[in-house]
Biopython code that builds the backbone (N, CA, C, O; Angstrom):
import numpy as np
from Bio.PDB.StructureBuilder import StructureBuilder

atoms = [
    (1, "MET", "N", (147.446, 132.041, 101.167)),
    (1, "MET", "CA", (146.145, 131.577, 101.279)),
    (1, "MET", "C", (145.181, 132.800, 101.596)),
    (1, "MET", "O", (145.522, 133.751, 102.299)),
    (2, "THR", "N", (143.989, 132.669, 101.020)),
    (2, "THR", "CA", (143.063, 133.710, 101.278)),
    (2, "THR", "C", (142.302, 133.445, 102.575)),
    (2, "THR", "O", (142.022, 132.294, 102.912)),
    (3, "THR", "N", (141.970, 134.512, 103.300)),
    (3, "THR", "CA", (141.238, 134.304, 104.558)),
    (3, "THR", "C", (139.731, 134.586, 104.296)),
    (3, "THR", "O", (139.388, 135.601, 103.690)),
    (4, "ILE", "N", (138.876, 133.712, 104.740)),
    (4, "ILE", "CA", (137.429, 133.907, 104.685)),
    (4, "ILE", "C", (136.940, 134.136, 106.085)),
    (4, "ILE", "O", (137.123, 133.278, 106.948)),
    (5, "ARG", "N", (136.324, 135.264, 106.337)),
    (5, "ARG", "CA", (135.704, 135.602, 107.619)),
    (5, "ARG", "C", (134.305, 134.979, 107.717)),
    (5, "ARG", "O", (133.483, 135.104, 106.809)),
    (6, "ILE", "N", (134.077, 134.340, 108.792)),
    (6, "ILE", "CA", (132.860, 133.608, 108.993)),
    (6, "ILE", "C", (131.937, 134.371, 109.978)),
    (6, "ILE", "O", (132.350, 134.614, 111.112)),
    (7, "PRO", "N", (130.744, 134.742, 109.593)),
    (7, "PRO", "CA", (129.870, 135.417, 110.546)),
    (7, "PRO", "C", (129.397, 134.508, 111.669)),
    (7, "PRO", "O", (129.343, 133.293, 111.478)),
    (8, "ALA", "N", (129.052, 135.048, 112.830)),
    (8, "ALA", "CA", (128.690, 134.264, 114.005)),
    (8, "ALA", "C", (127.621, 133.216, 113.776)),
    (8, "ALA", "O", (127.748, 132.103, 114.286)),
    (9, "PRO", "N", (126.519, 133.544, 112.991)),
    (9, "PRO", "CA", (125.490, 132.506, 112.789)),
    (9, "PRO", "C", (125.954, 131.243, 111.997)),
    (9, "PRO", "O", (125.285, 130.210, 112.015)),
    (10, "LEU", "N", (127.127, 131.362, 111.300)),
    (10, "LEU", "CA", (127.576, 130.228, 110.502)),
    (10, "LEU", "C", (128.770, 129.538, 111.189)),
    (10, "LEU", "O", (129.250, 128.520, 110.690)),
    (11, "ARG", "N", (129.232, 130.042, 112.265)),
    (11, "ARG", "CA", (130.405, 129.457, 112.919)),
    (11, "ARG", "C", (130.192, 128.059, 113.447)),
    (11, "ARG", "O", (131.144, 127.282, 113.512)),
    (12, "PRO", "N", (128.963, 127.707, 113.831)),
    (12, "PRO", "CA", (128.779, 126.282, 114.298)),
    (12, "PRO", "C", (129.130, 125.270, 113.204)),
    (12, "PRO", "O", (129.461, 124.120, 113.494)),
    (13, "TYR", "N", (129.054, 125.705, 111.961)),
    (13, "TYR", "CA", (129.361, 124.802, 110.868)),
    (13, "TYR", "C", (130.783, 124.798, 110.450)),
    (13, "TYR", "O", (131.162, 124.041, 109.556)),
    (14, "THR", "N", (131.648, 125.678, 111.109)),
    (14, "THR", "CA", (133.066, 125.687, 110.794)),
    (14, "THR", "C", (133.852, 125.431, 112.081)),
    (14, "THR", "O", (134.937, 125.982, 112.264)),
    (15, "GLY", "N", (133.310, 124.599, 112.970)),
    (15, "GLY", "CA", (134.041, 124.328, 114.217)),
    (15, "GLY", "C", (134.184, 125.579, 115.088)),
    (15, "GLY", "O", (135.144, 125.700, 115.849)),
    (16, "ASN", "N", (133.274, 126.466, 114.983)),
    (16, "ASN", "CA", (133.334, 127.792, 115.679)),
    (16, "ASN", "C", (134.483, 128.690, 115.301)),
    (16, "ASN", "O", (134.866, 129.568, 116.074)),
    (17, "ASN", "N", (135.041, 128.486, 114.120)),
    (17, "ASN", "CA", (136.088, 129.361, 113.657)),
    (17, "ASN", "C", (135.534, 130.676, 113.106)),
    (17, "ASN", "O", (134.545, 130.669, 112.372)),
    (18, "SER", "N", (136.123, 131.735, 113.431)),
    (18, "SER", "CA", (135.714, 133.040, 112.942)),
    (18, "SER", "C", (136.317, 133.347, 111.610)),
    (18, "SER", "O", (135.803, 134.166, 110.847)),
    (19, "SER", "N", (137.409, 132.686, 111.332)),
    (19, "SER", "CA", (137.962, 132.801, 109.934)),
    (19, "SER", "C", (138.648, 131.481, 109.639)),
    (19, "SER", "O", (139.062, 130.755, 110.542)),
    (20, "VAL", "N", (138.757, 131.187, 108.331)),
    (20, "VAL", "CA", (139.403, 130.060, 107.818)),
    (20, "VAL", "C", (140.342, 130.421, 106.643)),
    (20, "VAL", "O", (140.116, 131.423, 105.966)),
    (21, "GLN", "N", (141.331, 129.659, 106.413)),
    (21, "GLN", "CA", (142.261, 129.869, 105.326)),
    (21, "GLN", "C", (141.947, 128.928, 104.221)),
    (21, "GLN", "O", (141.759, 127.742, 104.491)),
    (22, "VAL", "N", (141.873, 129.369, 102.965)),
    (22, "VAL", "CA", (141.566, 128.458, 101.840)),
    (22, "VAL", "C", (142.521, 128.939, 100.705)),
    (22, "VAL", "O", (143.081, 130.035, 100.717)),
    (23, "THR", "N", (142.644, 128.018, 99.739)),
    (23, "THR", "CA", (143.338, 128.281, 98.490)),
    (23, "THR", "C", (142.328, 128.376, 97.374)),
    (23, "THR", "O", (141.250, 127.786, 97.436)),
    (24, "GLY", "N", (142.687, 129.122, 96.360)),
    (24, "GLY", "CA", (141.840, 129.229, 95.159)),
    (24, "GLY", "C", (142.240, 130.481, 94.402)),
    (24, "GLY", "O", (142.551, 131.521, 94.983)),
    (25, "ASN", "N", (142.221, 130.347, 93.111)),
    (25, "ASN", "CA", (142.635, 131.520, 92.306)),
    (25, "ASN", "C", (141.580, 132.560, 92.106)),
    (25, "ASN", "O", (141.846, 133.683, 91.679)),
    (26, "ASN", "N", (140.344, 132.152, 92.433)),
    (26, "ASN", "CA", (139.205, 133.132, 92.347)),
    (26, "ASN", "C", (138.249, 132.802, 93.472)),
    (26, "ASN", "O", (138.427, 131.814, 94.184)),
    (27, "ILE", "N", (137.229, 133.636, 93.630)),
    (27, "ILE", "CA", (136.211, 133.487, 94.695)),
    (27, "ILE", "C", (135.514, 132.170, 94.586)),
    (27, "ILE", "O", (135.317, 131.502, 95.601)),
    (28, "ALA", "N", (135.118, 131.750, 93.368)),
    (28, "ALA", "CA", (134.413, 130.501, 93.180)),
    (28, "ALA", "C", (135.236, 129.331, 93.718)),
    (28, "ALA", "O", (134.708, 128.455, 94.403)),
    (29, "ALA", "N", (136.610, 129.322, 93.384)),
    (29, "ALA", "CA", (137.481, 128.290, 93.844)),
    (29, "ALA", "C", (137.641, 128.261, 95.392)),
    (29, "ALA", "O", (137.690, 127.209, 96.030)),
    (30, "ALA", "N", (137.718, 129.491, 95.940)),
    (30, "ALA", "CA", (137.850, 129.592, 97.368)),
    (30, "ALA", "C", (136.588, 129.067, 98.066)),
    (30, "ALA", "O", (136.700, 128.387, 99.086)),
    (31, "LEU", "N", (135.468, 129.348, 97.577)),
    (31, "LEU", "CA", (134.186, 128.833, 98.194)),
    (31, "LEU", "C", (134.097, 127.357, 97.996)),
    (31, "LEU", "O", (133.570, 126.655, 98.859)),
    (32, "ALA", "N", (134.591, 126.852, 96.893)),
    (32, "ALA", "CA", (134.620, 125.355, 96.705)),
    (32, "ALA", "C", (135.500, 124.774, 97.762)),
    (32, "ALA", "O", (135.100, 123.781, 98.370)),
    (33, "ALA", "N", (136.646, 125.293, 98.032)),
    (33, "ALA", "CA", (137.569, 124.827, 99.038)),
    (33, "ALA", "C", (136.897, 124.904, 100.423)),
    (33, "ALA", "O", (137.020, 123.984, 101.231)),
    (34, "LEU", "N", (136.225, 125.954, 100.669)),
    (34, "LEU", "CA", (135.481, 126.146, 101.937)),
    (34, "LEU", "C", (134.429, 125.054, 102.158)),
    (34, "LEU", "O", (134.318, 124.453, 103.226)),
    (35, "ARG", "N", (133.649, 124.832, 101.059)),
    (35, "ARG", "CA", (132.617, 123.772, 101.072)),
    (35, "ARG", "C", (133.191, 122.336, 101.345)),
    (35, "ARG", "O", (132.590, 121.512, 102.034)),
    (36, "GLU", "N", (134.377, 122.111, 100.762)),
    (36, "GLU", "CA", (135.021, 120.881, 100.881)),
    (36, "GLU", "C", (135.550, 120.685, 102.338)),
    (36, "GLU", "O", (135.493, 119.595, 102.907)),
    (37, "GLN", "N", (136.060, 121.797, 102.892)),
    (37, "GLN", "CA", (136.589, 121.758, 104.272)),
    (37, "GLN", "C", (135.451, 121.607, 105.311)),
    (37, "GLN", "O", (135.614, 120.942, 106.334)),
    (38, "TYR", "N", (134.301, 122.238, 105.019)),
    (38, "TYR", "CA", (133.174, 122.312, 105.928)),
    (38, "TYR", "C", (131.928, 121.948, 105.239)),
    (38, "TYR", "O", (131.156, 122.856, 104.929)),
    (39, "PRO", "N", (131.636, 120.704, 104.958)),
    (39, "PRO", "CA", (130.505, 120.305, 104.111)),
    (39, "PRO", "C", (129.135, 120.791, 104.698)),
    (39, "PRO", "O", (128.219, 121.085, 103.930)),
    (40, "GLU", "N", (128.995, 120.874, 106.044)),
    (40, "GLU", "CA", (127.724, 121.282, 106.600)),
    (40, "GLU", "C", (127.397, 122.724, 106.289)),
    (40, "GLU", "O", (126.245, 123.143, 106.397)),
    (41, "LEU", "N", (128.408, 123.489, 105.903)),
    (41, "LEU", "CA", (128.196, 124.911, 105.618)),
    (41, "LEU", "C", (127.497, 125.082, 104.266)),
    (41, "LEU", "O", (126.848, 126.104, 104.043)),
    (42, "ARG", "N", (127.615, 124.101, 103.356)),
    (42, "ARG", "CA", (127.162, 124.251, 102.011)),
    (42, "ARG", "C", (125.642, 124.648, 101.995)),
    (42, "ARG", "O", (125.279, 125.591, 101.293)),
    (43, "GLN", "N", (124.803, 123.982, 102.713)),
    (43, "GLN", "CA", (123.393, 124.287, 102.574)),
    (43, "GLN", "C", (123.006, 125.650, 103.087)),
    (43, "GLN", "O", (121.915, 126.126, 102.775)),
    (44, "HIS", "N", (123.807, 126.266, 103.820)),
    (44, "HIS", "CA", (123.557, 127.616, 104.322)),
    (44, "HIS", "C", (124.040, 128.710, 103.410)),
    (44, "HIS", "O", (123.656, 129.871, 103.551)),
    (45, "LEU", "N", (124.888, 128.333, 102.467)),
    (45, "LEU", "CA", (125.439, 129.260, 101.451)),
    (45, "LEU", "C", (124.939, 129.089, 100.098)),
    (45, "LEU", "O", (124.843, 130.059, 99.347)),
    (46, "PHE", "N", (124.597, 127.851, 99.720)),
    (46, "PHE", "CA", (124.301, 127.458, 98.333)),
    (46, "PHE", "C", (122.891, 126.783, 98.236)),
    (46, "PHE", "O", (122.441, 126.058, 99.123)),
    (47, "GLU", "N", (122.249, 127.085, 97.095)),
    (47, "GLU", "CA", (121.115, 126.444, 96.681)),
    (47, "GLU", "C", (121.522, 125.651, 95.347)),
    (47, "GLU", "O", (121.598, 126.214, 94.255)),
    (48, "GLY", "N", (121.767, 124.337, 95.541)),
    (48, "GLY", "CA", (122.373, 123.581, 94.425)),
    (48, "GLY", "C", (123.826, 124.077, 94.240)),
    (48, "GLY", "O", (124.623, 124.039, 95.177)),
    (49, "ASP", "N", (124.135, 124.513, 93.089)),
    (49, "ASP", "CA", (125.463, 125.022, 92.828)),
    (49, "ASP", "C", (125.487, 126.573, 92.843)),
    (49, "ASP", "O", (126.538, 127.171, 92.616)),
    (50, "GLU", "N", (124.380, 127.194, 93.098)),
    (50, "GLU", "CA", (124.303, 128.663, 93.032)),
    (50, "GLU", "C", (124.359, 129.276, 94.476)),
    (50, "GLU", "O", (123.754, 128.769, 95.421)),
    (51, "LEU", "N", (125.073, 130.320, 94.567)),
    (51, "LEU", "CA", (125.112, 131.089, 95.882)),
    (51, "LEU", "C", (123.729, 131.624, 96.181)),
    (51, "LEU", "O", (123.102, 132.246, 95.324)),
    (52, "ARG", "N", (123.251, 131.389, 97.383)),
    (52, "ARG", "CA", (121.919, 131.826, 97.794)),
    (52, "ARG", "C", (121.824, 133.304, 97.643)),
    (52, "ARG", "O", (122.805, 134.014, 97.862)),
    (53, "SER", "N", (120.639, 133.807, 97.265)),
    (53, "SER", "CA", (120.455, 135.293, 96.964)),
    (53, "SER", "C", (120.688, 136.211, 98.182)),
    (53, "SER", "O", (120.990, 137.398, 98.053)),
    (54, "PHE", "N", (120.524, 135.567, 99.426)),
    (54, "PHE", "CA", (120.670, 136.490, 100.619)),
    (54, "PHE", "C", (122.064, 136.404, 101.164)),
    (54, "PHE", "O", (122.312, 136.927, 102.251)),
    (55, "VAL", "N", (122.996, 135.774, 100.477)),
    (55, "VAL", "CA", (124.369, 135.729, 100.862)),
    (55, "VAL", "C", (125.204, 136.792, 100.116)),
    (55, "VAL", "O", (125.306, 136.716, 98.891)),
    (56, "ASN", "N", (125.777, 137.735, 100.782)),
    (56, "ASN", "CA", (126.583, 138.757, 100.183)),
    (56, "ASN", "C", (127.992, 138.496, 100.510)),
    (56, "ASN", "O", (128.300, 138.056, 101.617)),
    (57, "LEU", "N", (128.884, 138.751, 99.574)),
    (57, "LEU", "CA", (130.309, 138.519, 99.669)),
    (57, "LEU", "C", (131.085, 139.892, 99.392)),
    (57, "LEU", "O", (130.825, 140.639, 98.449)),
    (58, "TYR", "N", (132.028, 140.103, 100.309)),
    (58, "TYR", "CA", (132.851, 141.372, 100.199)),
    (58, "TYR", "C", (134.334, 140.934, 100.185)),
    (58, "TYR", "O", (134.820, 140.243, 101.081)),
    (59, "LEU", "N", (134.989, 141.359, 99.164)),
    (59, "LEU", "CA", (136.445, 141.142, 99.080)),
    (59, "LEU", "C", (137.174, 142.376, 99.444)),
    (59, "LEU", "O", (137.108, 143.387, 98.744)),
    (60, "ASN", "N", (137.896, 142.303, 100.573)),
    (60, "ASN", "CA", (138.619, 143.486, 101.071)),
    (60, "ASN", "C", (137.701, 144.699, 101.226)),
    (60, "ASN", "O", (138.069, 145.830, 100.908)),
    (61, "LYS", "N", (136.445, 144.413, 101.746)),
    (61, "LYS", "CA", (135.451, 145.461, 102.050)),
    (61, "LYS", "C", (134.717, 145.930, 100.800)),
    (61, "LYS", "O", (133.920, 146.862, 100.904)),
    (62, "GLN", "N", (134.938, 145.336, 99.610)),
    (62, "GLN", "CA", (134.238, 145.742, 98.436)),
    (62, "GLN", "C", (133.304, 144.657, 97.978)),
    (62, "GLN", "O", (133.695, 143.492, 97.903)),
    (63, "ASP", "N", (132.051, 145.023, 97.662)),
    (63, "ASP", "CA", (131.039, 144.076, 97.198)),
    (63, "ASP", "C", (131.511, 143.386, 95.927)),
    (63, "ASP", "O", (131.867, 144.063, 94.963)),
    (64, "ILE", "N", (131.523, 142.007, 95.899)),
    (64, "ILE", "CA", (132.032, 141.331, 94.751)),
    (64, "ILE", "C", (131.100, 141.607, 93.530)),
    (64, "ILE", "O", (131.519, 141.412, 92.389)),
    (65, "ALA", "N", (129.891, 142.042, 93.758)),
    (65, "ALA", "CA", (128.996, 142.393, 92.661)),
    (65, "ALA", "C", (129.484, 143.587, 91.858)),
    (65, "ALA", "O", (129.133, 143.799, 90.697)),
    (66, "ASP", "N", (130.364, 144.394, 92.594)),
    (66, "ASP", "CA", (130.979, 145.535, 91.884)),
    (66, "ASP", "C", (132.298, 145.145, 91.203)),
    (66, "ASP", "O", (132.956, 145.971, 90.570)),
    (67, "LEU", "N", (132.646, 143.935, 91.343)),
    (67, "LEU", "CA", (133.972, 143.387, 90.740)),
    (67, "LEU", "C", (133.581, 142.359, 89.697)),
    (67, "LEU", "O", (132.669, 142.619, 88.912)),
    (68, "ASP", "N", (134.188, 141.276, 89.654)),
    (68, "ASP", "CA", (133.847, 140.255, 88.671)),
    (68, "ASP", "C", (133.116, 139.046, 89.223)),
    (68, "ASP", "O", (133.235, 137.930, 88.716)),
    (69, "GLY", "N", (132.303, 139.320, 90.354)),
    (69, "GLY", "CA", (131.496, 138.328, 90.941)),
    (69, "GLY", "C", (132.330, 137.159, 91.474)),
    (69, "GLY", "O", (133.392, 137.356, 92.066)),
    (70, "LEU", "N", (131.849, 135.990, 91.261)),
    (70, "LEU", "CA", (132.553, 134.779, 91.705)),
    (70, "LEU", "C", (133.833, 134.483, 90.947)),
    (70, "LEU", "O", (134.664, 133.688, 91.386)),
    (71, "GLN", "N", (133.977, 135.135, 89.804)),
    (71, "GLN", "CA", (135.179, 134.941, 88.962)),
    (71, "GLN", "C", (136.276, 135.953, 89.387)),
    (71, "GLN", "O", (137.340, 135.956, 88.768)),
    (72, "THR", "N", (136.072, 136.791, 90.391)),
    (72, "THR", "CA", (137.060, 137.766, 90.843)),
    (72, "THR", "C", (138.341, 137.030, 91.283)),
    (72, "THR", "O", (138.283, 136.116, 92.107)),
    (73, "PRO", "N", (139.471, 137.428, 90.738)),
    (73, "PRO", "CA", (140.749, 136.792, 91.177)),
    (73, "PRO", "C", (141.053, 137.143, 92.613)),
    (73, "PRO", "O", (140.621, 138.153, 93.168)),
    (74, "LEU", "N", (141.847, 136.216, 93.186)),
    (74, "LEU", "CA", (142.240, 136.321, 94.585)),
    (74, "LEU", "C", (143.755, 136.293, 94.749)),
    (74, "LEU", "O", (144.456, 135.683, 93.942)),
    (75, "THR", "N", (144.240, 136.921, 95.744)),
    (75, "THR", "CA", (145.630, 136.842, 96.089)),
    (75, "THR", "C", (145.801, 136.277, 97.524)),
    (75, "THR", "O", (144.812, 136.186, 98.252)),
    (76, "GLU", "N", (146.912, 135.931, 97.907)),
    (76, "GLU", "CA", (147.228, 135.374, 99.251)),
    (76, "GLU", "C", (146.853, 136.301, 100.376)),
    (76, "GLU", "O", (146.611, 135.863, 101.500)),
    (77, "THR", "N", (146.803, 137.612, 100.069)),
    (77, "THR", "CA", (146.661, 138.546, 101.160)),
    (77, "THR", "C", (145.149, 139.076, 101.201)),
    (77, "THR", "O", (144.826, 139.979, 101.973)),
    (78, "ASP", "N", (144.287, 138.496, 100.373)),
    (78, "ASP", "CA", (142.904, 138.902, 100.363)),
    (78, "ASP", "C", (142.104, 138.366, 101.560)),
    (78, "ASP", "O", (142.387, 137.308, 102.122)),
    (79, "THR", "N", (141.060, 139.186, 101.920)),
    (79, "THR", "CA", (140.125, 138.703, 102.929)),
    (79, "THR", "C", (138.737, 138.735, 102.315)),
    (79, "THR", "O", (138.320, 139.767, 101.791)),
    (80, "LEU", "N", (138.022, 137.635, 102.368)),
    (80, "LEU", "CA", (136.662, 137.454, 101.869)),
    (80, "LEU", "C", (135.706, 137.441, 103.035)),
    (80, "LEU", "O", (135.869, 136.617, 103.935)),
    (81, "LEU", "N", (134.757, 138.276, 103.066)),
    (81, "LEU", "CA", (133.825, 138.379, 104.165)),
    (81, "LEU", "C", (132.455, 137.874, 103.709)),
    (81, "LEU", "O", (131.963, 138.314, 102.670)),
    (82, "ILE", "N", (131.837, 136.980, 104.444)),
    (82, "ILE", "CA", (130.538, 136.401, 104.134)),
    (82, "ILE", "C", (129.536, 137.145, 105.034)),
    (82, "ILE", "O", (129.673, 137.140, 106.258)),
    (83, "ILE", "N", (128.528, 137.783, 104.418)),
    (83, "ILE", "CA", (127.491, 138.473, 105.131)),
    (83, "ILE", "C", (126.147, 137.983, 104.679)),
    (83, "ILE", "O", (125.694, 138.355, 103.597)),
    (84, "PRO", "N", (125.485, 137.153, 105.475)),
    (84, "PRO", "CA", (124.078, 136.722, 105.139)),
    (84, "PRO", "C", (123.098, 137.859, 105.511)),
    (84, "PRO", "O", (123.126, 138.428, 106.602)),
    (85, "SER", "N", (122.249, 138.137, 104.536)),
    (85, "SER", "CA", (121.216, 139.137, 104.904)),
    (85, "SER", "C", (120.282, 138.610, 105.974)),
    (85, "SER", "O", (119.987, 137.418, 106.046)),
    (86, "ILE", "N", (119.829, 139.534, 106.800)),
    (86, "ILE", "CA", (118.929, 139.190, 107.873)),
    (86, "ILE", "C", (117.609, 139.885, 107.649)),
    (86, "ILE", "O", (117.548, 141.094, 107.425)),
    (87, "ALA", "N", (116.537, 139.082, 107.715)),
    (87, "ALA", "CA", (115.199, 139.579, 107.467)),
    (87, "ALA", "C", (114.393, 139.279, 108.699)),
    (87, "ALA", "O", (114.746, 138.410, 109.496)),
    (88, "GLY", "N", (113.342, 139.981, 108.843)),
    (88, "GLY", "CA", (112.400, 139.708, 109.921)),
    (88, "GLY", "C", (111.839, 140.978, 110.483)),
    (88, "GLY", "O", (111.998, 142.048, 109.896)),
    (89, "GLY", "N", (111.204, 140.880, 111.578)),
    (89, "GLY", "CA", (110.576, 142.012, 112.164)),
    (89, "GLY", "C", (109.186, 141.544, 112.686)),
    (89, "GLY", "O", (108.862, 140.357, 112.682)),
    (90, "ARG", "N", (108.410, 142.515, 113.121)),
    (90, "ARG", "CA", (107.081, 142.211, 113.640)),
    (90, "ARG", "C", (105.995, 142.827, 112.805)),
    (90, "ARG", "O", (106.111, 143.957, 112.332)),
    (91, "ASP", "N", (104.986, 142.104, 112.638)),
    (91, "ASP", "CA", (103.755, 142.691, 112.055)),
    (91, "ASP", "C", (102.858, 142.990, 113.198)),
    (91, "ASP", "O", (102.473, 142.120, 113.979)),
    (92, "ASP", "N", (102.523, 144.294, 113.279)),
    (92, "ASP", "CA", (101.621, 144.763, 114.411)),
    (92, "ASP", "C", (100.262, 145.042, 113.818)),
    (92, "ASP", "O", (99.345, 145.439, 114.537)),
]
sb = StructureBuilder()
sb.init_structure("model")
sb.init_model(0)
sb.init_chain("A")
sb.init_seg("    ")
for serial, (resi, resn, name, xyz) in enumerate(atoms, 1):
    if name == "N":
        sb.init_residue(resn, " ", resi, " ")
    sb.init_atom(name, np.array(xyz, "f"), 0.0, 1.0, " ", f" {name:<3s}", serial, name[0])
structure = sb.get_structure()
């Protein structure tokens, strides 16, 4: 099973789990399994069926944009890290 690491802001939607185990032969299938296991997480990661633009995914510390994106194949020893971009600041 592939491990998906869950960032702190999203843990309330995964029963406060910092990581979860999912099956899937590629990243898209793993994310589908994650959505099925934790339906409340969907709205925070997806807009319709598309991954939100501010959600970055890293497979074994490598940006999936540098690989085959959501079609990147997975093995049982892989770790997928979800990193939502954080924006904000002050206007002075």
